[in-house]
Residue, then its C-alpha position, 0 to 999 in steps of 0.5 A: m264864305g266871306l264876311a259880306r256873303k255871310a251877312v247877306a246869307d244870314a240876313s236873307m235866311t232870317f228874313l224868310w224865317a221871321s216872316s214865315i214862322a209868324s204866319l204859320g198860325a194864320v196859314a193853319k187856320a186858313i187851310a184847316p177847314s178845307l182839310g176837315l181839321d178845324g177846331p182843336r184838330t188844327v194842331y195837326v196842321i200846325f205840326a205838319l207846317v212846322s215840320l216842313h218849315i224845319f226841313f226847308f230851313g235845314f236844307l236852305g242853310e246847307v245851300l247857303g253855306g251854313a247860314s243861320f237864322n238864330p244867334t244862339a245857334s251861331v254862338a253855340f256851334a262857334y263856341a263848340g268848335v263845330s263851325k269856323d265862325d270867329l268873333l269877327t264873323l259873329a259880330v257881322a252875322i248876328p246884326a245881319q240876322m237882327v236886320g233880316a228878322v226886322g225886315g221879315v216881320l215888317a214884310i209879313q205885317q204888310v202882306m197878311p190879310k186883315q182878317y189874320q192880322h190879329m194873329l201876328e205877334g211875337p214873344k211876350l213876357k207873361v211872368p216876372l222878369q227874373t222868371g222870364v230870364i230863367a225860363e228863356a235860359i232853360l228853354t234855350f239850353a234844352i233846344t240847343l243841347i238837343v239840336m247839337w246832340a241830334l246833328l253831331r251825335g244823334p241818328r245817322n239818318p238825316i230825316a231822323k235827325t230833323f224829326c228829333i229837332i221838330f219834336a223838341t221844338i214843338a214841345l219846348v214852344g208849348a212848355g214856354g208859351a205861358y212864360t215868355g212866348p217863347a222865343m229861343n231866338p234873340a233875333n226874332a224876339f228883337a224884330w217884334a220888340f223893334v216894331a213895338n218900339q220896345h227893343a231898347s228896354w232892359e226887359h227885352f235885353a235881359v229876357y230875350w238876349v241874356g237868358p238865351m245866351i246863358g242857356t246856350i253857353f251852358a248847353v255847350w258845356a253840358f254837351n262837352l261833358l256828356f258827349g265829349s268835346q267836338i274839337a277833340h272829336n274833330k282832331a281824333a277824326a282827322a288823326k284817324t283819317t291821316k293815319a288811314s291815308m298814311k297806311e294806304d300810302g305805305e301799302a301802295a309804296k310796298s306794293k310798288k316796290v314788290k312789283s319793281e322787284d318782280s320786274d327786275d327778277i324777270s328781266n335778269k332771268l331773260k338776260a341769263s337765258 
């Protein structure tokens, strides 16, 4: 995928993610009463919406050729050798994700009905700065490690992989709610900080960029330590495929040689007779 297409794909996907994820609470509150699940039971509706969300964006990412809506995911898979993204690609993709997220937040603010406007909010720091940085680092470390495990070493069933990610996401969002929101996605956090004119603050940069990126790097190291380097795994798989292909070619050549010898044998016998 060319750089321009990569930028458009990532920006589009992040636009959809930022606008839709912000509206989940309002959508759940709107439809829960009709399902008989209002009050505390609204959590079931939210769980269902989050599940559909992750399924949809997993599918959309594949359709768009590996597009991403999260800078930490882009960095993690590039650093681990899973994707082919290099520094230049990341330098294009991450700003595109930021622009897409800002567009998504501005769009949902314009179209959300007034009675639900108060439910639109992004991640907010609720603890001291140092605690917030540590919290985002730990949360991002956990979600990145779990996502990498699920996709690369986890269940073979795609649905099972997705549910591992869903449960982890919901659990970590709940755990981080009292600390940083949480974000675990610098682009989404940037969008909300931008509309609040706080995107240039040290607090935003430290908590929602430095913390998650530290967590991402440590998650890749931990994954390599626990499950082996994906680069080495890819090389081993490629070598195994090449070896199998050479073996098949050798067997095919041997079979062809035997058939040729048999044909010559029959020809000689016919001549002798």
